[in-house]
C-alpha positions as CSV (number, residue, x, y, z in Angstrom):
1,M,-0.1,-0.1,0.0
2,S,1.4,3.5,-0.9
3,S,1.6,6.3,1.6
4,A,-0.7,9.3,1.3
5,S,2.1,11.4,0.2
6,S,3.1,9.2,-3.0
7,R,-0.3,8.3,-4.1
8,L,-1.8,10.1,-7.1
9,S,-4.5,12.8,-6.8
10,K,-6.7,14.6,-9.2
11,S,-4.1,17.5,-9.5
12,R,-1.1,15.2,-9.8
13,Y,-3.0,13.2,-12.5
14,L,-3.7,16.3,-14.5
15,S,0.1,17.4,-14.1
16,G,1.0,14.0,-15.4
17,L,-1.4,14.3,-18.3
18,Q,0.6,17.3,-19.4
19,C,4.1,15.9,-18.6
20,H,5.4,12.9,-16.7
21,K,8.5,14.7,-15.9
22,Q,6.7,17.5,-14.3
23,L,4.6,15.1,-12.2
24,W,7.8,13.1,-11.1
25,W,9.3,16.5,-9.7
26,R,6.0,17.4,-8.1
27,V,5.8,14.2,-6.2
28,H,9.7,13.6,-5.4
29,Q,10.5,17.1,-4.8
30,P,7.4,18.9,-3.2
31,E,9.3,21.5,-1.7
32,A,10.9,22.7,-4.9
33,P,11.3,26.5,-5.1
34,E,9.3,26.5,-8.5
35,L,6.2,25.1,-6.9
36,A,5.9,28.2,-4.5
37,P,2.8,30.2,-5.9
38,S,3.4,33.7,-7.2
39,P,1.1,36.3,-5.6
40,G,-1.0,36.3,-8.7
41,Q,-1.6,32.5,-8.2
42,Q,-2.4,32.8,-4.6
43,N,-5.0,35.3,-5.4
44,L,-6.5,33.0,-8.0
45,L,-6.5,30.1,-5.6
46,A,-8.0,32.3,-2.8
47,Q,-10.7,33.6,-5.4
48,G,-11.4,30.0,-6.5
49,R,-12.1,28.9,-2.9
50,E,-14.6,31.8,-2.6
51,V,-16.3,30.7,-5.9
52,G,-16.6,27.0,-4.5
53,E,-18.1,28.1,-1.3
54,R,-20.8,30.3,-3.2
55,A,-21.4,27.5,-5.8
56,R,-22.7,25.4,-2.7
57,R,-25.6,27.7,-2.2
58,H,-26.9,26.8,-5.6
59,V,-27.1,23.1,-4.6
60,P,-28.5,23.6,-1.1
61,G,-28.9,21.1,1.7
62,G,-25.7,19.5,1.4
63,E,-23.0,18.1,4.1
64,L,-19.7,19.9,3.9
65,I,-16.6,17.5,4.7
66,D,-14.8,20.1,6.6
67,L,-11.4,18.9,7.3
68,P,-7.8,20.0,6.8
69,S,-6.7,19.1,3.2
70,H,-3.8,17.1,4.3
71,Q,-6.0,14.7,6.2
72,Q,-7.2,12.8,3.0
73,D,-7.8,9.5,4.7
74,D,-9.9,11.2,7.2
75,M,-11.9,13.2,4.5
76,V,-12.5,9.8,2.7
77,A,-13.7,8.2,6.0
78,A,-16.1,11.3,6.7
79,T,-17.4,11.1,3.1
80,H,-18.2,7.5,3.5
81,A,-20.1,8.2,6.7
82,A,-21.9,11.2,5.1
83,L,-23.1,8.9,2.2
84,Q,-24.8,6.6,4.9
85,R,-26.8,9.7,5.9
86,D,-28.6,10.4,2.7
87,A,-27.8,13.9,2.3
88,P,-29.0,15.5,-1.0
89,A,-25.4,16.6,-1.8
90,I,-22.0,16.4,-0.3
91,Y,-19.5,19.3,-0.6
92,E,-15.8,18.6,-0.8
93,A,-16.3,14.9,-0.9
94,W,-13.2,12.8,-1.0
95,F,-12.6,9.3,-2.5
96,L,-9.7,6.9,-2.8
97,A,-9.6,4.0,-5.4
98,E,-6.8,2.7,-7.5
99,D,-4.2,4.5,-5.3
100,T,-5.8,7.8,-6.3
101,Y,-7.4,10.4,-4.3
102,V,-10.1,12.7,-5.8
103,G,-12.0,15.5,-4.2
104,V,-15.4,16.3,-5.7
105,D,-16.5,20.0,-5.2
106,I,-20.3,19.0,-5.2
107,L,-21.5,15.3,-5.0
108,E,-25.2,15.5,-5.8
109,R,-27.7,12.7,-5.2
110,T,-29.8,11.7,-8.4
111,P,-32.6,9.5,-8.8
112,R,-30.6,6.5,-9.8
113,G,-27.3,7.3,-8.3
114,Y,-24.9,10.5,-8.2
115,G,-23.8,13.4,-10.2
116,V,-20.3,14.9,-10.1
117,I,-20.2,18.7,-10.2
118,E,-16.8,20.2,-10.8
119,V,-16.8,24.0,-10.0
120,K,-14.6,26.2,-12.0
121,A,-13.7,30.0,-11.1
122,S,-13.6,30.7,-15.1
123,N,-16.3,32.3,-17.1
124,S,-16.6,29.4,-19.6
125,R,-16.0,25.8,-19.8
126,K,-12.3,25.0,-21.1
127,P,-11.0,21.7,-22.8
128,E,-8.8,21.0,-19.8
129,H,-11.9,20.8,-17.6
130,L,-12.9,17.3,-19.0
131,P,-10.0,15.3,-18.0
132,D,-10.6,16.9,-14.4
133,A,-14.1,15.6,-14.5
134,A,-13.4,12.3,-16.1
135,V,-10.7,11.1,-13.4
136,Q,-13.4,12.0,-10.6
137,V,-15.8,9.8,-12.4
138,H,-13.4,7.0,-12.9
139,V,-12.1,7.0,-9.3
140,L,-15.7,7.1,-7.9
141,R,-17.0,4.3,-10.1
142,C,-13.9,2.3,-9.0
143,A,-15.1,3.0,-5.3
144,S,-18.4,1.5,-6.2
145,L,-20.3,4.7,-6.4
146,P,-22.9,4.7,-9.4
147,V,-22.2,8.0,-10.9
148,E,-24.5,8.8,-13.7
149,R,-24.0,12.4,-14.6
150,A,-21.1,14.9,-14.9
151,E,-21.4,18.6,-15.0
152,I,-19.0,21.7,-15.1
153,M,-20.4,24.6,-13.1
154,H,-18.6,27.7,-14.1
155,L,-19.3,31.5,-13.7
156,N,-21.7,33.3,-15.9
157,P,-20.3,36.2,-17.9
158,E,-23.8,37.5,-18.3
159,C,-24.3,37.9,-14.4
160,R,-24.4,41.5,-13.1
161,Y,-24.2,42.7,-9.6
162,P,-26.2,43.0,-7.4
163,D,-28.3,40.1,-9.0
164,L,-26.1,37.1,-8.4
165,S,-29.0,34.6,-8.7
166,N,-27.5,33.6,-12.1
167,L,-23.8,33.8,-11.0
168,F,-23.2,30.1,-12.3
169,V,-23.8,28.2,-15.5
170,R,-24.3,24.4,-15.1
171,E,-23.1,22.5,-18.1
172,D,-23.9,18.9,-18.5
173,V,-20.6,17.4,-19.9
174,T,-21.7,13.6,-19.2
175,A,-21.2,12.3,-22.9
176,L,-18.1,14.2,-23.2
177,V,-16.7,12.8,-20.0
178,E,-17.8,9.2,-20.8
179,A,-15.6,9.7,-24.1
180,A,-12.7,11.1,-22.1
181,L,-12.9,8.0,-19.6
182,I,-11.1,5.9,-22.3
183,G,-7.6,5.8,-21.4
184,V,-7.9,7.1,-17.9
185,A,-7.2,3.7,-16.3
186,D,-4.2,3.0,-18.5
187,E,-2.8,6.7,-17.9
188,L,-3.0,6.2,-13.9
189,A,-1.3,3.1,-14.3
190,A,1.5,4.4,-16.5
191,Q,1.8,7.4,-13.9
192,R,2.2,5.1,-11.0
193,A,4.6,3.0,-12.8
194,M,6.8,6.0,-13.9
195,L,6.7,7.4,-10.2
196,A,8.3,4.3,-9.0
197,G,11.2,4.8,-11.2
198,P,13.9,7.4,-11.9
199,L,13.2,10.9,-13.5
200,P,11.7,10.1,-16.8
201,D,13.3,11.6,-20.0
202,V,10.7,13.8,-21.7
203,A,11.6,15.9,-24.6
204,I,10.7,19.6,-24.7
205,G,7.7,20.7,-26.8
206,E,4.4,22.4,-27.1
207,H,3.2,20.6,-23.9
208,C,5.6,22.6,-21.9
209,T,3.1,25.5,-22.1
210,R,-0.3,23.7,-22.7
211,P,-2.7,23.9,-21.1
212,Y,-0.4,25.7,-18.4
213,D,3.0,26.9,-18.2
214,C,5.0,24.3,-16.5
215,P,6.7,25.6,-13.4
216,F,9.9,23.6,-14.1
217,I,10.2,24.9,-17.6
218,E,13.7,26.6,-16.8
219,R,15.1,23.2,-15.9
220,C,14.1,21.6,-19.2
221,W,14.7,24.2,-21.7
222,P,18.4,25.1,-22.4
223,K,19.6,28.5,-21.6
224,T,19.3,30.5,-24.9
225,P,22.0,32.8,-26.2
226,D,21.4,36.5,-26.4
227,H,19.0,37.4,-29.4
228,H,18.1,33.6,-29.7
229,V,15.3,33.2,-32.5
230,S,12.7,32.7,-29.7
231,S,13.1,36.6,-28.9
232,L,11.9,37.5,-32.4
233,Y,8.7,39.8,-31.9
234,R,5.5,37.6,-31.1
235,I,7.1,34.4,-32.6
236,D,5.6,31.2,-31.0
237,R,7.6,28.5,-29.4
238,K,6.7,26.0,-32.3
239,R,8.2,28.4,-35.0
240,A,11.2,29.1,-32.8
241,L,11.8,25.4,-32.3
242,E,11.5,24.8,-36.2
243,L,14.0,27.7,-36.9
244,E,16.5,26.2,-34.4
245,A,16.1,22.8,-35.9
246,D,16.9,24.3,-39.4
247,G,20.2,25.6,-37.8
248,F,19.2,29.2,-37.1
249,A,19.6,29.6,-33.4
250,T,19.9,33.2,-33.1
251,I,18.9,36.4,-35.0
252,Y,22.4,36.6,-36.5
253,D,21.9,33.2,-38.0
254,L,18.8,34.0,-39.9
255,P,19.2,33.6,-43.7
256,S,18.9,36.8,-45.8
257,D,16.1,35.3,-47.8
258,L,13.9,34.4,-44.8
259,E,10.5,36.3,-45.2
260,L,10.1,38.5,-42.4
261,S,7.5,41.0,-41.2
262,V,8.5,44.7,-41.2
263,I,8.9,44.8,-37.5
264,H,11.0,41.7,-37.5
265,A,13.2,43.1,-40.3
266,R,13.8,46.1,-38.1
267,Q,14.5,43.9,-35.0
268,V,17.0,42.0,-37.2
269,K,18.7,44.9,-38.6
270,A,19.1,46.6,-35.1
271,V,20.5,43.4,-33.6
272,R,22.8,42.8,-36.4
273,S,24.2,46.4,-36.2
274,G,24.1,46.5,-32.5
275,S,22.5,50.0,-32.6
276,M,18.9,51.5,-32.5
277,V,17.0,51.6,-35.7
278,V,14.8,54.8,-36.1
279,E,12.6,55.0,-39.1
280,P,12.2,58.3,-40.8
281,T,8.4,57.9,-40.5
282,L,8.7,58.5,-36.7
283,T,8.6,62.2,-37.1
284,K,5.1,62.3,-38.7
285,A,3.8,59.8,-36.1
286,L,4.9,62.1,-33.2
287,T,2.7,65.1,-34.6
288,Q,-0.3,63.7,-33.0
289,F,1.1,64.3,-29.5
290,A,0.0,68.1,-29.4
291,S,0.4,69.8,-26.3
292,P,-0.9,70.3,-23.6
293,L,-0.8,66.8,-22.9
294,A,-1.9,64.5,-20.1
295,F,-0.2,61.0,-19.6
296,L,-2.7,58.6,-18.0
297,D,-2.4,55.2,-16.5
298,F,-5.2,53.1,-14.7
299,E,-4.7,50.1,-12.3
300,T,-7.5,47.6,-11.9
301,V,-8.8,44.9,-9.8
302,S,-10.4,41.7,-11.0
303,L,-12.9,39.9,-8.7
304,A,-14.4,36.4,-9.7
305,I,-17.5,37.4,-7.6
306,P,-18.6,40.9,-8.6
307,R,-19.3,43.2,-5.7
308,W,-20.3,46.7,-7.4
309,P,-23.3,47.7,-9.3
310,G,-23.2,46.4,-12.9
311,C,-20.1,44.5,-12.7
312,R,-19.8,41.0,-14.1
313,P,-17.4,38.2,-12.9
314,W,-13.7,38.9,-13.5
315,Q,-14.3,42.3,-14.8
316,Q,-11.3,44.6,-14.7
317,V,-12.6,47.5,-12.6
318,P,-10.5,50.6,-12.6
319,V,-9.6,51.5,-8.9
320,Q,-6.6,53.9,-9.2
321,F,-5.0,56.4,-11.8
322,S,-2.0,58.5,-12.2
323,V,-1.9,61.7,-14.5
324,H,1.0,63.8,-15.4
325,A,-0.4,66.8,-17.0
326,E,1.3,69.7,-18.9
327,E,0.3,73.0,-17.5
328,R,1.7,76.6,-17.6
329,G,4.1,76.1,-14.8
330,G,5.3,72.7,-16.0
331,L,4.2,69.2,-15.3
332,V,1.6,68.6,-12.5
333,H,0.9,65.2,-11.0
334,R,-2.4,64.1,-9.7
335,Q,-3.4,60.6,-8.6
336,W,-6.3,58.8,-7.0
337,I,-6.5,55.3,-5.4
338,A,-9.2,53.5,-3.6
339,D,-8.5,52.3,-0.2
340,G,-11.9,50.9,1.1
341,P,-14.4,48.3,-0.2
342,E,-17.1,50.7,-1.3
343,D,-17.6,51.2,-5.2
344,P,-14.6,53.3,-6.3
345,R,-15.7,54.4,-9.7
346,P,-17.9,57.7,-8.9
347,A,-15.1,59.3,-6.8
348,L,-12.3,58.1,-9.3
349,A,-14.3,59.3,-12.5
350,E,-14.7,62.8,-10.7
351,A,-10.9,63.1,-10.1
352,L,-10.0,61.7,-13.5
353,V,-12.2,64.4,-15.2
354,E,-10.7,67.2,-13.2
355,A,-6.9,65.8,-13.8
356,C,-7.4,65.7,-17.6
357,A,-9.6,69.0,-18.0
358,G,-6.8,71.0,-19.6
359,A,-5.3,68.4,-22.1
360,R,-5.7,68.5,-25.7
361,R,-4.4,64.9,-26.0
362,V,-4.3,62.2,-23.3
363,V,-1.5,59.8,-23.7
364,A,-1.7,56.1,-22.8
365,Y,0.6,53.1,-23.4
366,H,-1.5,50.5,-25.0
367,A,-4.6,52.8,-25.1
368,P,-7.2,49.9,-25.7
369,F,-6.9,49.0,-22.0
370,E,-7.3,52.9,-20.9
371,R,-10.2,53.2,-23.4
372,D,-11.9,50.3,-21.9
373,C,-11.4,51.6,-18.3
374,I,-13.0,54.9,-19.6
375,R,-15.9,53.2,-21.2
376,Q,-16.6,51.3,-18.0
377,L,-16.7,54.6,-16.1
378,R,-19.0,56.1,-18.4
379,E,-21.5,53.2,-17.8
380,A,-21.0,53.2,-14.1
381,V,-21.1,57.2,-13.6
382,P,-23.7,58.4,-16.0
383,P,-23.7,62.1,-14.8
384,L,-20.0,62.4,-15.9
385,A,-20.6,60.3,-19.3
386,K,-20.0,63.3,-21.5
387,E,-16.9,64.5,-19.8
388,L,-15.5,60.9,-19.8
389,E,-16.3,60.6,-23.4
390,R,-14.4,63.6,-24.3
391,I,-11.2,62.0,-22.4
392,E,-11.7,58.9,-24.5
393,K,-11.8,60.7,-27.8
394,R,-8.5,62.5,-26.8
395,L,-6.6,59.4,-26.3
396,V,-3.3,58.7,-28.1
397,D,-1.2,55.6,-27.9
398,L,2.4,55.8,-27.3
399,L,3.1,52.0,-27.8
400,P,2.4,51.6,-31.6
401,V,4.6,54.7,-32.3
402,I,7.7,52.8,-30.8
403,R,6.5,49.4,-32.3
404,R,6.2,50.8,-35.7
405,H,9.1,53.3,-36.0
406,V,11.8,52.3,-33.5
407,Y,13.9,49.2,-32.4
408,H,16.6,49.1,-29.9
409,P,18.6,45.6,-29.4
410,D,17.6,45.7,-25.8
411,F,14.0,45.5,-26.4
412,G,14.5,41.7,-26.6
413,G,11.4,41.2,-28.9
414,G,9.0,43.0,-26.7
415,F,7.4,46.5,-26.6
416,S,6.0,46.6,-23.2
417,I,6.8,49.8,-21.2
418,K,9.2,47.6,-18.9
419,K,11.2,46.6,-22.0
420,T,11.3,50.0,-23.9
421,L,11.9,52.3,-20.9
422,P,15.3,51.1,-19.7
423,A,16.6,50.7,-23.4
424,L,15.4,54.2,-24.5
425,V,15.9,56.0,-21.2
426,P,19.1,54.6,-19.5
427,G,19.0,54.6,-15.9
428,M,15.1,54.5,-15.7
429,S,13.1,51.3,-14.8
430,Y,10.8,49.7,-12.1
431,A,13.7,48.0,-10.2
432,D,13.7,50.5,-7.4
433,L,10.0,50.2,-6.6
434,Q,8.4,47.8,-4.0
435,V,5.7,47.1,-6.4
436,Q,7.2,46.4,-9.8
437,D,4.5,44.9,-12.1
438,G,0.8,44.9,-12.8
439,E,-0.1,41.5,-11.4
440,V,1.4,42.4,-8.0
441,A,-0.4,45.8,-8.2
442,T,-3.8,44.1,-8.8
443,V,-3.3,41.7,-5.8
444,E,-2.2,44.5,-3.7
445,L,-4.9,46.9,-4.5
446,Q,-7.5,44.0,-3.6
447,R,-5.7,43.6,-0.3
448,L,-5.7,47.4,0.3
449,M,-9.4,47.7,-0.5
450,L,-10.8,44.7,0.8
451,R,-8.7,43.8,3.8
452,G,-7.1,47.3,4.5
453,A,-8.9,47.8,7.5
454,E,-7.5,44.7,9.1
455,L,-3.9,45.8,8.5
456,P,-1.9,47.8,11.0
457,A,-1.9,51.4,10.2
458,G,1.7,51.5,9.3
459,E,1.5,48.5,7.0
460,R,-1.5,50.0,5.3
461,A,0.0,53.4,4.8
462,A,3.2,51.8,3.4
463,L,1.0,49.5,0.9
464,R,-0.7,52.7,-0.3
465,E,2.3,54.6,-0.9
466,A,3.9,51.6,-2.7
467,L,1.0,51.3,-5.2
468,L,0.7,55.1,-5.7
469,R,4.6,55.2,-6.6
470,Y,4.2,52.2,-9.0
471,C,1.2,53.8,-11.0
472,E,3.1,57.3,-11.0
473,R,6.1,55.6,-12.4
474,D,3.9,54.6,-15.4
475,T,2.9,58.0,-16.3
476,W,6.4,59.4,-15.7
477,A,7.9,56.8,-17.9
478,M,5.6,57.9,-20.7
479,V,6.7,61.5,-20.4
480,K,10.3,60.4,-20.5
481,L,9.8,58.1,-23.4
482,L,8.1,60.8,-25.5
483,E,10.8,63.1,-24.6
484,R,13.5,60.7,-25.9
485,L,11.4,60.1,-29.1
486,R,11.3,63.5,-29.8
487,S,14.9,64.0,-29.4
488,L,15.6,61.3,-31.8
489,V,14.1,63.5,-34.7
490,A,14.4,66.9,-33.1
491,D,15.7,68.6,-36.4
492,Q,12.9,67.0,-38.4
493,L,10.2,67.9,-35.9
494,E,10.9,71.6,-36.4
495,L,9.7,71.2,-40.1
496,F,6.3,70.1,-39.0
């Protein structure tokens, strides 16, 4: 008999489906640093738990198996006892068969047996949800439970707060799961045999990132030289592997007759020359940035279960902004941040209208994001809809100006502000900040808004300050990037 720590589980089985090598490391090196969840992953797990709890209200009257997750055998025994009590449903039911544990989010009694309901905190059913449900049905049937139905219960993108009566969609996937059951027993056996032996040899490939990025990808993928073909702008891994297999490992190796996009050709030229390429067309592109300018950046939070009027599951709700505005006396910085659980949008919209009042153009970096935020604010705050629409119409985007007209070898195939800023404005980056990227900002904003009252005053003030500095850096970065771009074509700009 295997020990609980070495047995398969639903999550282990799914990892093994993606890659046996990944599963071997997960089981034999459970303390591996790669398995420590990032702040973003921790946030998703926490919101997933909240969704799971909320889902039970839609299948009422059940009994919860409420034990610590590491007590698998106790959970199996408690589930067995609950089955004898004829409850209409069991939440977090646990089973063991074929040396494999599975947890069932909701086990629902049906007229002739049971239904397995797998709850997902996504807005739709995804292909990877089927093997998840299939291994549950397989193990339950091996444990002599008559399972006759399988469902995926996911969030409903049509749901709008405050009416959460339609928060979930239940999709019957019984027929799809019955088809997916073929091969489950063989795969479980193969995984068990593999785990009993040494680390398996698995070649790298598309499975390294499908359906999820493997946490151990750095162990398997060789360290690439500078300007490897995988750094070509937006190239997919498959195409990069094909080029490498053809003998073209780096951008320097690419044949002169290879068909390249305009951006790729500019990238290759910059890398091979070791210097920045500036197209003559940059001069005209910069004429749209007519002063006085306001530089705008939003930060958002995204909640699985919406909590403000009109919001849907996972909607990115603007809760913070930074604006650097050109005024007579020079640049003026204005900012706003939510730090409580109430709807932030009315106060944010009012502050935004005031911050952008004098601008002829409003500069963003990847403007579709800012445009979407402003449209949301227009819907949420009708009294300011006209003023917000005026801001939206004045938006100009700095990102495509760089992407279409400039390439610096240090961009590394990307045009995000984190890539372009240190290359074009040496000495400027995000490295000195406590919050350094958008994923962390989102998680920390959620903490400030929803749990800020629980934090010690000093910690809350420091968190607020760190978030303000991060958002401010985004707009100051745009100020400096535009300055730099104008300096590249200073002599031509005077002609316009």
